[in-house]
N, C-alpha and C positions, 0 to 999 in steps of 0.2 A: 724833179719833174724832168721828163724829156723836153729838150729844146726843139722848137720849130713844129709842135703839134698842137700847141693851145692857142686859142685866139687871143688877140692883143685885149688887154683889160685897162681901161682908160677913164677919165673923167668927161662927163657931158653935162650940160643944162638940160633940165626938164621944164617946158613952159605949160602951165596948167591952162584951163579955158578961161579962167577968170584974169589971166595975166601974170600970175604970181610964178616965180621960178625957184628951183632948188638945184643943188649939184648932186651928182651920184656917179658911181662908177659901174661901168657896163662893157659888154662886149659889142654893143650896137654902134653902128657908125664909126667916126674916127674922133680922135682926142679934140675936144673943143665943140663939137656940134651941138645943136639944139634940137631936141625932139619936142615937137607941138603935138600936144595931146588934143583930140577932138572930143573924147569922153573921159571923164576922170571922176573922182569920189566927190567932187564939189558939185557936179552938174548931173550925174547919173541916177535915175530913180531908184536903181538897186541899194544905193547908199543914202540917198536923201530921203527915202520912205515916201516917194511919188505913188499915186495911185495906179495901179494895174487894173486892166481891162481884160475880161475873157471875150475873145472874138470868137463867134460861130462861123469859122470857114467851112463854107459848103454844106452847112446844116449838119455838122458832126454831132452836136449836142442833141439835135431833134432826132437824128437816127439812133443815138444811143437810147434815148428815153423811148423811142417807139420799140426798138429791138428788146429791151430788158423791162419794159412796163409790167410784164406778167411776174415779175420777181419782186415788184414793189421799189425797183430802182429808177423808175421813170420820174417825170415831174411831180412836184409835191402838189397835192390836191388839198384845198380848203377843207377843213372839216365842219 
């Protein structure tokens, strides 16, 4: 490898939201720094299976239903 062109690769401590820590090697920060995570696999709904909600920002769903109702793609109707 060429010298002087690669970032320094060193050990840091990663602190999870629940307070647990682990050691890893990275180019982030300096040797011995601590990275405090705000979101991690123990708290984020993407990993914990949290419920997601569909938000109708600005009536987008309503506009879609109105626009494509003639194709049978609009809101479901009770039979």
